[in-house]
C-alpha positions in Angstrom: 3.3 -42.5 -15.1 -0.3 -41.0 -14.9 -1.9 -39.0 -17.9 -4.7 -36.7 -18.0 -7.0 -39.8 -19.0 -6.2 -41.3 -15.8 -7.6 -38.5 -13.8 -11.3 -38.9 -12.7 -13.4 -36.9 -14.9 -15.7 -35.4 -12.2 -12.6 -33.5 -10.8 -12.1 -31.3 -13.6 -13.8 -27.9 -14.3 -16.3 -28.0 -16.9 -17.4 -31.4 -15.9 -21.1 -31.6 -14.7 -20.3 -32.6 -11.2 -18.0 -29.3 -11.0 -20.0 -26.2 -10.1 -19.4 -23.6 -12.7 -19.1 -20.9 -10.1 -16.8 -22.8 -7.9 -13.7 -21.0 -6.7 -10.8 -22.9 -5.1 -10.4 -21.3 -1.6 -6.5 -22.3 -1.1 -7.7 -24.9 1.6 -8.3 -27.8 -0.8 -12.2 -26.9 -0.6 -14.2 -25.1 -3.1 -16.4 -22.2 -2.4 -18.8 -20.6 -4.7 -19.3 -17.1 -5.8 -22.3 -16.7 -3.5 -20.6 -17.8 -0.3 -17.7 -16.0 -1.0 -19.8 -12.7 -1.3 -21.5 -13.4 1.6 -18.5 -14.0 3.8 -17.0 -10.8 2.5 -20.2 -8.7 2.8 -20.1 -6.0 5.7 -22.7 -6.5 8.3 -24.4 -3.8 10.5 -22.0 -4.4 13.4 -18.8 -3.8 11.4 -20.0 -0.8 9.3 -19.9 2.6 11.1 -23.0 4.6 11.2 -23.2 7.4 8.7 -25.0 9.6 11.2 -22.5 9.5 14.0 -20.2 11.5 12.0 -17.4 8.5 11.6 -17.3 9.0 8.0 -15.9 12.7 8.2 -12.4 13.4 7.9 -11.2 16.8 9.3 -10.4 19.0 6.5 -7.8 21.0 8.8 -5.5 18.0 8.8 -5.1 18.0 5.0 -4.9 21.8 4.6 -2.1 21.9 7.2 -0.3 19.2 5.6 -0.4 20.9 2.2 0.3 24.3 3.8 3.5 22.8 5.6 4.8 21.0 2.4 4.2 23.9 0.2 6.0 26.1 2.7 8.8 23.7 2.9 9.1 23.6 -1.0 9.0 27.2 -1.1 11.8 27.4 1.6 13.7 24.9 -0.4 13.4 26.8 -3.8 14.7 30.2 -1.8 17.5 28.4 -0.4 18.6 27.1 -3.7 18.4 30.5 -5.4 20.3 32.2 -2.9 23.6 31.6 -4.2 22.4 33.1 -7.4 22.4 36.4 -5.4 25.8 36.3 -4.1 26.9 39.4 -5.8 24.6 41.3 -3.4 25.2 40.0 0.1 22.0 41.7 1.6 19.9 40.1 -0.9 21.6 36.6 -0.5 21.0 36.8 3.3 17.5 37.7 2.9 16.9 34.6 0.7 18.6 32.5 3.1 16.5 33.9 6.1 13.4 33.7 4.2 14.1 29.9 3.3 15.0 29.2 7.1 11.6 30.8 8.2 9.5 29.0 5.3 11.1 25.6 6.2 10.7 26.3 10.0 7.1 27.2 9.5 6.5 24.1 7.3 7.8 21.8 9.8 5.8 23.4 12.5 2.6 23.1 10.3 3.3 19.6 9.6 4.3 18.1 13.0 2.2 20.5 15.5 -0.6 22.1 13.5 -3.4 24.1 15.0 -4.0 27.9 14.9 -0.7 29.1 16.1 1.0 27.1 13.3 -1.5 28.1 10.7 -1.1 31.7 11.6 2.8 31.5 11.8 2.9 29.9 8.3 0.4 32.5 6.9 2.6 35.4 8.4 5.9 33.8 7.3 4.7 33.2 3.7 2.9 36.7 3.2 6.3 38.3 4.4 8.1 36.2 1.7 5.8 37.2 -0.8 6.0 41.0 0.3 10.0 41.1 0.3 
């Protein structure tokens, strides 16, 4: 049975023959921090140009998603509280209609996007506030 004294002293970290910045690469070889950093550093061919507009994210995508999710959430709230207004059937029906309209407007904003979906979502939600 081998003990730690039987292992060649040059193979252990901390020995003079073992580089202080050596990192095992998982393939049985050692890589130094500088070679790893050089391999991971982006080159000019892999990095998009900042002047070409590749780094811009269209804000309308995030805004439409947020509008769709908030409209669906408001519709879910209106659907949930429609039962609390059961003593007045007209008010309960209004809450259900507003809930359906808000959920449809939210789904349209999420799935389709664009000006038509935005205008529909704005109109439905302004109508819900006005009602």
